DRENDO-1510 file (C-alpha; in Angstrom, 1 decimal, always signed):
<recs>
REC; n; res; u; v; w
REC; 1; MET; +24.5; -7.4; +10.9 .
REC; 2; ARG; +23.6; -7.1; +7.2 .
REC; 3; LEU; +19.9; -7.8; +7.9 .
REC; 4; ALA; +19.9; -5.2; +10.6 .
REC; 5; ALA; +21.7; -2.6; +8.4 .
REC; 6; ARG; +19.3; -3.2; +5.6 .
REC; 7; ALA; +16.3; -3.0; +7.9 .
REC; 8; SER; +17.6; +0.4; +9.2 .
REC; 9; LEU; +18.0; +1.6; +5.6 .
REC; 10; VAL; +14.5; +0.5; +4.7 .
REC; 11; ILE; +13.0; +2.1; +7.8 .
REC; 12; ALA; +14.9; +5.4; +7.0 .
REC; 13; MET; +13.5; +5.3; +3.5 .
REC; 14; LEU; +9.9; +4.8; +4.8 .
REC; 15; LEU; +10.3; +7.6; +7.3 .
REC; 16; THR; +11.5; +9.9; +4.5 .
REC; 17; THR; +8.4; +9.0; +2.5 .
REC; 18; VAL; +6.1; +9.7; +5.4 .
REC; 19; ILE; +7.8; +13.0; +6.2 .
REC; 20; SER; +7.6; +14.1; +2.6 .
REC; 21; ILE; +3.8; +14.0; +2.7 .
REC; 22; GLY; +3.9; +17.4; +4.6 .
REC; 23; SER; +7.0; +18.7; +2.7 .
REC; 24; PRO; +7.7; +19.8; -0.8 .
REC; 25; ALA; +7.3; +17.0; -3.4 .
REC; 26; HIS; +10.4; +15.0; -4.2 .
REC; 27; ALA; +11.2; +13.6; -7.6 .
REC; 28; TYR; +12.8; +10.6; -5.8 .
REC; 29; PRO; +11.1; +10.2; -2.4 .
REC; 30; ASN; +13.1; +7.0; -1.7 .
REC; 31; ALA; +16.5; +8.6; -2.3 .
REC; 32; PHE; +19.3; +7.1; -0.2 .
REC; 33; PHE; +23.1; +7.1; -0.1 .
REC; 34; HIS; +24.4; +4.2; -2.2 .
REC; 35; THR; +26.7; +2.0; -0.1 .
REC; 36; GLN; +30.2; +2.0; -1.5 .
REC; 37; SER; +33.0; -0.4; -0.5 .
REC; 38; SER; +36.2; -2.0; -1.7 .
REC; 39; GLY; +36.1; -2.7; -5.4 .
REC; 40; ASN; +33.7; +0.0; -6.3 .
REC; 41; ARG; +34.6; +2.8; -8.7 .
REC; 42; GLY; +32.9; +5.9; -10.2 .
REC; 43; ALA; +31.7; +9.3; -9.3 .
REC; 44; ASP; +30.4; +8.4; -5.8 .
REC; 45; VAL; +33.8; +7.0; -4.8 .
REC; 46; LEU; +35.4; +10.2; -6.1 .
REC; 47; ALA; +33.0; +12.2; -3.9 .
REC; 48; ILE; +34.0; +10.0; -0.9 .
REC; 49; GLN; +37.7; +10.7; -1.6 .
REC; 50; HIS; +37.1; +14.5; -1.7 .
REC; 51; LEU; +35.0; +14.4; +1.5 .
REC; 52; LEU; +37.7; +12.3; +3.3 .
REC; 53; ALA; +40.2; +15.0; +2.3 .
REC; 54; HIS; +37.8; +17.7; +3.7 .
REC; 55; HIS; +38.0; +15.8; +7.1 .
REC; 56; GLY; +41.8; +15.6; +7.0 .
REC; 57; HIS; +42.0; +12.0; +5.7 .
REC; 58; VAL; +43.6; +12.7; +2.3 .
REC; 59; THR; +43.7; +9.9; -0.2 .
REC; 60; PRO; +44.6; +9.9; -4.0 .
REC; 61; LEU; +41.6; +11.0; -6.2 .
REC; 62; THR; +41.4; +7.7; -8.2 .
REC; 63; SER; +37.6; +7.2; -8.3 .
REC; 64; VAL; +38.5; +3.7; -7.2 .
REC; 65; PHE; +37.7; +2.3; -3.8 .
REC; 66; ASP; +41.1; +0.8; -3.4 .
REC; 67; SER; +43.0; -0.4; -0.3 .
REC; 68; GLY; +44.2; +3.1; +0.5 .
REC; 69; THR; +40.7; +4.4; +0.4 .
REC; 70; VAL; +39.6; +1.6; +2.7 .
REC; 71; THR; +42.3; +2.6; +5.2 .
REC; 72; LYS; +41.3; +6.2; +5.1 .
REC; 73; VAL; +37.6; +5.4; +5.6 .
REC; 74; LYS; +38.4; +3.2; +8.6 .
REC; 75; ALA; +40.4; +6.1; +10.1 .
REC; 76; PHE; +37.5; +8.5; +9.5 .
REC; 77; GLN; +35.0; +6.1; +11.0 .
REC; 78; THR; +37.2; +5.6; +14.1 .
REC; 79; ALA; +37.6; +9.3; +14.5 .
REC; 80; LYS; +33.8; +9.7; +14.4 .
REC; 81; GLY; +33.0; +6.8; +16.7 .
REC; 82; LEU; +31.5; +4.7; +13.9 .
REC; 83; GLY; +32.0; +1.0; +13.3 .
REC; 84; ALA; +35.4; +0.9; +11.4 .
REC; 85; ASP; +34.5; -1.6; +8.7 .
REC; 86; GLY; +35.8; +0.4; +5.7 .
REC; 87; ILE; +32.3; +0.4; +4.1 .
REC; 88; VAL; +30.6; +3.7; +3.4 .
REC; 89; GLY; +27.0; +3.1; +4.2 .
REC; 90; SER; +24.3; +5.6; +5.2 .
REC; 91; GLY; +25.9; +6.3; +8.6 .
REC; 92; THR; +29.3; +7.1; +7.2 .
REC; 93; TRP; +27.9; +9.1; +4.3 .
REC; 94; GLY; +25.9; +11.1; +6.8 .
REC; 95; ALA; +29.1; +11.9; +8.8 .
REC; 96; LEU; +31.1; +12.7; +5.6 .
REC; 97; VAL; +28.8; +15.2; +4.0 .
REC; 98; VAL; +28.8; +18.8; +5.3 .
REC; 99; THR; +26.6; +21.7; +4.5 .
REC; 100; VAL; +28.2; +24.0; +1.9 .
REC; 101; ARG; +26.9; +27.2; +0.3 .
REC; 102; LEU; +27.9; +30.3; -1.8 .
REC; 103; GLY; +31.3; +31.6; -0.7 .
REC; 104; ASP; +32.7; +28.3; +0.7 .
REC; 105; ASN; +36.0; +27.0; -0.7 .
REC; 106; ASN; +37.0; +23.5; +0.4 .
REC; 107; ASN; +37.2; +19.9; -0.6 .
REC; 108; ALA; +33.5; +19.3; +0.2 .
REC; 109; VAL; +32.7; +21.7; -2.5 .
REC; 110; ARG; +35.0; +19.8; -4.8 .
REC; 111; ALA; +33.0; +16.7; -4.0 .
REC; 112; LEU; +29.8; +18.6; -4.9 .
REC; 113; GLN; +31.2; +19.9; -8.1 .
REC; 114; ALA; +32.3; +16.5; -9.2 .
REC; 115; GLN; +28.9; +15.1; -8.5 .
REC; 116; LEU; +27.1; +17.8; -10.4 .
REC; 117; ASN; +29.4; +17.3; -13.4 .
REC; 118; ALA; +28.8; +13.5; -13.4 .
REC; 119; LYS; +25.1; +13.5; -12.8 .
REC; 120; ARG; +23.9; +16.8; -14.3 .
REC; 121; SER; +26.6; +17.5; -16.9 .
REC; 122; ALA; +27.2; +20.8; -15.1 .
REC; 123; GLY; +30.6; +21.5; -16.7 .
REC; 124; LEU; +32.0; +23.0; -13.5 .
REC; 125; ILE; +35.7; +23.5; -12.8 .
REC; 126; VAL; +36.4; +21.3; -9.8 .
REC; 127; ASP; +38.3; +23.9; -7.8 .
REC; 128; GLY; +36.5; +23.9; -4.5 .
REC; 129; ASP; +35.2; +27.4; -5.0 .
REC; 130; PHE; +31.4; +27.7; -4.4 .
REC; 131; GLY; +30.9; +30.6; -6.8 .
REC; 132; GLY; +28.2; +31.7; -9.1 .
REC; 133; ALA; +28.4; +28.8; -11.5 .
REC; 134; THR; +28.2; +26.2; -8.7 .
REC; 135; ASN; +25.4; +28.1; -7.1 .
REC; 136; THR; +23.4; +28.1; -10.4 .
REC; 137; ALA; +24.1; +24.3; -10.9 .
REC; 138; VAL; +23.0; +23.6; -7.3 .
REC; 139; ARG; +19.8; +25.5; -7.8 .
REC; 140; SER; +19.2; +23.8; -11.1 .
REC; 141; PHE; +19.6; +20.4; -9.4 .
REC; 142; GLN; +17.3; +21.3; -6.5 .
REC; 143; THR; +14.6; +22.3; -9.0 .
REC; 144; HIS; +15.2; +19.0; -10.9 .
REC; 145; ALA; +14.9; +17.0; -7.7 .
REC; 146; GLY; +11.8; +18.8; -6.5 .
REC; 147; ILE; +13.4; +19.9; -3.3 .
REC; 148; GLY; +13.8; +23.3; -1.7 .
REC; 149; VAL; +15.6; +25.7; -4.0 .
REC; 150; ASP; +17.9; +27.7; -1.8 .
REC; 151; GLY; +21.4; +27.0; -3.2 .
REC; 152; ILE; +22.4; +25.5; +0.2 .
REC; 153; VAL; +23.7; +22.0; +0.0 .
REC; 154; GLY; +22.6; +20.3; +3.2 .
REC; 155; PRO; +21.7; +16.7; +4.0 .
REC; 156; THR; +18.7; +16.5; +1.7 .
REC; 157; THR; +20.5; +17.9; -1.3 .
REC; 158; TRP; +23.5; +15.6; -0.7 .
REC; 159; ARG; +21.3; +12.5; -0.3 .
REC; 160; ASN; +19.4; +13.3; -3.5 .
REC; 161; LEU; +22.5; +14.1; -5.5 .
REC; 162; VAL; +24.4; +11.0; -4.4 .
REC; 163; TRP; +21.4; +8.9; -5.1 .
REC; 164; HIS; +20.9; +10.4; -8.6 .
REC; 165; TYR; +21.9; +8.2; -11.5 .
REC; 166; ASP; +24.9; +8.7; -13.8 .
REC; 167; TYR; +25.0; +8.5; -17.6 .
REC; 168; PRO; +27.9; +6.7; -19.3 .
REC; 169; SER; +30.4; +7.9; -21.7 .
REC; 170; LEU; +29.8; +6.1; -25.0 .
REC; 171; SER; +33.4; +6.4; -26.2 .
REC; 172; ASN; +33.8; +2.6; -26.1 .
REC; 173; MET; +30.1; +1.7; -26.6 .
REC; 174; CYS; +27.4; +2.1; -29.2 .
REC; 175; ASP; +23.9; +3.0; -27.9 .
REC; 176; LYS; +21.3; +0.4; -28.9 .
REC; 177; ASP; +17.6; +0.8; -28.1 .
REC; 178; PRO; +16.0; -2.6; -28.6 .
REC; 179; ASP; +12.9; -1.9; -26.6 .
REC; 180; GLY; +12.2; +1.7; -27.6 .
REC; 181; ASN; +13.1; +3.2; -24.2 .
REC; 182; GLY; +15.3; +6.0; -25.6 .
REC; 183; THR; +18.3; +7.0; -23.6 .
REC; 184; ALA; +17.5; +4.6; -20.8 .
REC; 185; ASN; +21.2; +4.3; -20.0 .
REC; 186; TRP; +21.2; +5.7; -16.5 .
REC; 187; GLY; +22.7; +3.8; -13.6 .
REC; 188; THR; +24.2; +4.2; -10.2 .
REC; 189; ALA; +27.6; +6.0; -10.3 .
REC; 190; ALA; +29.3; +2.7; -9.4 .
REC; 191; ALA; +27.5; +0.7; -12.1 .
REC; 192; ILE; +28.4; +3.3; -14.7 .
REC; 193; GLY; +32.0; +3.7; -13.5 .
REC; 194; GLN; +32.5; -0.1; -13.5 .
REC; 195; LEU; +30.9; -0.6; -16.8 .
REC; 196; GLU; +33.0; +2.2; -18.4 .
REC; 197; LYS; +36.2; +0.6; -17.1 .
REC; 198; GLY; +35.2; -2.9; -18.3 .
REC; 199; VAL; +34.3; -1.9; -21.8 .
REC; 200; ALA; +37.4; +0.4; -22.0 .
REC; 201; ASP; +39.6; -2.5; -21.2 .
REC; 202; PHE; +37.9; -4.7; -23.7 .
REC; 203; ALA; +38.1; -2.0; -26.4 .
REC; 204; ALA; +41.8; -1.9; -25.9 .
REC; 205; THR; +41.9; -5.5; -27.4 .
REC; 206; GLY; +40.9; -4.0; -30.8 .
REC; 207; GLN; +37.7; -6.0; -31.2 .
REC; 208; GLY; +35.3; -3.2; -31.6 .
REC; 209; LYS; +33.0; -1.2; -29.4 .
REC; 210; VAL; +30.4; -2.8; -27.1 .
REC; 211; PRO; +26.7; -2.5; -27.9 .
REC; 212; LEU; +24.8; -1.1; -24.9 .
REC; 213; GLY; +21.1; -1.9; -24.4 .
REC; 214; ASP; +19.1; -0.6; -21.5 .
REC; 215; VAL; +20.3; +0.2; -18.0 .
REC; 216; SER; +17.5; +2.3; -16.3 .
REC; 217; PHE; +15.6; +5.5; -16.7 .
REC; 218; GLU; +17.1; +8.6; -15.1 .
REC; 219; HIS; +15.3; +8.1; -11.9 .
REC; 220; GLY; +14.7; +4.4; -12.1 .
REC; 221; GLY; +11.2; +2.8; -11.9 .
REC; 222; ASP; +9.3; +0.5; -14.2 .
REC; 223; ILE; +10.7; +0.2; -17.7 .
REC; 224; PRO; +9.0; -1.5; -20.7 .
REC; 225; GLY; +10.4; -4.7; -21.9 .
REC; 226; HIS; +12.2; -5.6; -18.7 .
REC; 227; ALA; +11.3; -7.5; -15.5 .
REC; 228; SER; +14.1; -5.6; -13.7 .
REC; 229; HIS; +16.3; -2.6; -14.7 .
REC; 230; GLU; +14.5; -0.4; -12.2 .
REC; 231; VAL; +17.3; +0.5; -9.7 .
REC; 232; GLY; +20.3; +1.4; -11.8 .
REC; 233; LEU; +22.2; -1.8; -11.3 .
REC; 234; ASP; +21.1; -3.9; -14.3 .
REC; 235; VAL; +23.0; -3.4; -17.6 .
REC; 236; ASP; +22.4; -5.1; -20.9 .
REC; 237; ILE; +25.2; -5.4; -23.4 .
REC; 238; TRP; +25.5; -7.5; -26.6 .
REC; 239; PRO; +27.9; -10.3; -27.5 .
REC; 240; ILE; +30.8; -9.8; -29.8 .
REC; 241; ARG; +30.9; -10.9; -33.5 .
REC; 242; THR; +33.8; -12.6; -35.3 .
REC; 243; ASP; +34.0; -9.5; -37.6 .
REC; 244; SER; +34.0; -7.1; -34.6 .
REC; 245; ALA; +31.0; -5.4; -36.3 .
REC; 246; GLN; +28.6; -5.9; -33.4 .
REC; 247; CYS; +27.7; -2.1; -33.5 .
REC; 248; THR; +26.9; -2.0; -37.2 .
REC; 249; ALA; +25.9; -5.5; -38.4 .
REC; 250; GLY; +23.0; -7.6; -37.5 .
REC; 251; ARG; +22.3; -8.7; -33.9 .
REC; 252; ILE; +23.4; -12.2; -33.0 .
REC; 253; THR; +22.9; -14.9; -30.4 .
REC; 254; TRP; +25.4; -17.3; -28.9 .
REC; 255; GLN; +24.3; -19.8; -31.5 .
REC; 256; SER; +25.0; -17.6; -34.6 .
REC; 257; SER; +27.8; -18.5; -37.0 .
REC; 258; THR; +29.3; -15.0; -36.5 .
REC; 259; TYR; +29.3; -15.3; -32.7 .
REC; 260; ASP; +32.8; -14.9; -31.3 .
REC; 261; ARG; +33.0; -16.9; -28.1 .
REC; 262; ALA; +36.6; -16.0; -27.3 .
REC; 263; ALA; +36.0; -12.3; -27.7 .
REC; 264; THR; +32.8; -12.4; -25.6 .
REC; 265; ARG; +34.7; -14.4; -23.0 .
REC; 266; GLN; +37.3; -11.5; -22.9 .
REC; 267; LEU; +34.5; -9.0; -22.5 .
REC; 268; VAL; +32.9; -10.9; -19.6 .
REC; 269; GLN; +36.3; -11.2; -17.9 .
REC; 270; ALA; +37.0; -7.5; -18.3 .
REC; 271; ILE; +33.6; -6.6; -16.9 .
REC; 272; ARG; +34.2; -8.8; -13.9 .
REC; 273; ALA; +37.7; -7.5; -13.3 .
REC; 274; ALA; +36.5; -3.9; -13.3 .
REC; 275; ALA; +34.1; -4.6; -10.4 .
REC; 276; PRO; +35.6; -7.1; -8.0 .
REC; 277; GLY; +33.1; -8.3; -5.5 .
REC; 278; HIS; +30.3; -6.2; -7.0 .
REC; 279; ILE; +28.8; -8.4; -9.7 .
REC; 280; ALA; +25.9; -10.5; -8.4 .
REC; 281; VAL; +25.5; -12.4; -11.7 .
REC; 282; ILE; +25.9; -12.1; -15.5 .
REC; 283; TRP; +23.1; -13.9; -17.4 .
REC; 284; PHE; +24.0; -15.2; -20.9 .
REC; 285; ASN; +23.1; -18.6; -22.2 .
REC; 286; ASP; +26.3; -19.7; -23.9 .
REC; 287; PRO; +26.8; -23.1; -22.2 .
REC; 288; THR; +30.6; -22.9; -22.5 .
REC; 289; LEU; +30.8; -19.6; -20.6 .
REC; 290; ILE; +28.3; -21.0; -18.1 .
REC; 291; SER; +30.4; -24.1; -17.5 .
REC; 292; GLU; +33.4; -21.8; -17.0 .
REC; 293; GLY; +31.5; -20.0; -14.2 .
REC; 294; LEU; +31.5; -16.7; -16.1 .
REC; 295; THR; +27.8; -16.4; -16.9 .
REC; 296; ALA; +24.5; -18.1; -15.8 .
REC; 297; GLN; +21.5; -19.4; -17.6 .
REC; 298; LEU; +18.2; -17.4; -17.8 .
REC; 299; SER; +15.5; -17.6; -20.4 .
REC; 300; ASN; +15.5; -15.0; -23.1 .
REC; 301; HIS; +19.2; -14.2; -22.7 .
REC; 302; ASP; +20.5; -15.8; -25.9 .
REC; 303; ASN; +21.2; -12.5; -27.6 .
REC; 304; HIS; +22.5; -10.3; -24.8 .
REC; 305; LEU; +24.4; -10.3; -21.5 .
REC; 306; HIS; +22.6; -9.0; -18.5 .
REC; 307; ILE; +25.0; -7.7; -15.9 .
REC; 308; ARG; +23.6; -7.3; -12.4 .
REC; 309; TYR; +25.8; -5.1; -10.2 .
REC; 310; CYS; +25.4; -5.2; -6.4 .
REC; 311; GLU; +26.2; -3.2; -3.3 .
REC; 312; LYS; +27.3; -4.5; +0.1 .
REC; 313; ILE; +23.9; -3.3; +1.5 .
REC; 314; HIS; +20.9; -2.5; -0.6 .
REC; 315; PRO; +17.3; -2.0; +0.3 .
REC; 316; ASN; +16.5; -4.8; -2.2 .
REC; 317; SER; +18.3; -8.0; -1.2 .
REC; 318; LEU; +18.5; -9.1; -4.8 .
REC; 319; TYR; +21.2; -6.4; -5.2 .
REC; 320; ASP; +23.2; -7.3; -2.1 .
REC; 321; CYS; +26.8; -8.5; -2.7 .
</recs>
């Protein structure tokens, strides 16, 4: 079933690319709806919860794909004649999104406003009122995405908006730029939401902020200094120092005298706990953490932890959970 679902997703992406040859240029011709499922968190999950409410399946707006959200998704899928698996893939996304425009006032508009705030820093009040400010933000996004600028949010605008990457809050992180890629901190909404939760939980232990290396560019693609980091699901963070000065003092490896294994273990555990079932691997070469099943060995990963998040179904099988 997973292979068939992935094949369908890839075919849909190819068709989108072919169709776009005769259509206005797209900034992201391979845009697709990110699959969300139990354990995910972030702006896309919040949009799902707003959209469920629009269809009469009200669930708390937690931004967490919890058991209650699974139940509501299954009820929605049953009502729409879809396979009731509790996973929001392309088919369920397509049934959830509805066309909205100037003058509308509903929960689908709330989903739209929350997405624009997360992914374009629109600063909208999430009140469900598709007024002038929301219309301006929609048109700005459509221009940004290279799609038809009409202020109407239909399937194409929804798909491009849900696909668009999110940028993290740095309240519990410090932005590092080891490869000269600037603000290459963009990731899928789930990757960013899960990362923010993990580092917030670690920050609560009082051992300092977490240094953030690269994630991806705003629209993905090749990025200097990395073999991956192209699809918004790979995140580099740095290990913790014994003096908690990892954001201000010199960079370390797991072999450094100032490396704090216990604190780094806590960080890894917090990252994993924030994304149950949605971490494919964490590469970091500390042999003790490897023996504990927390990380895995990979060359050139002595001085940073590479988190690879995953989705239940992704066009690239390396990112399948």
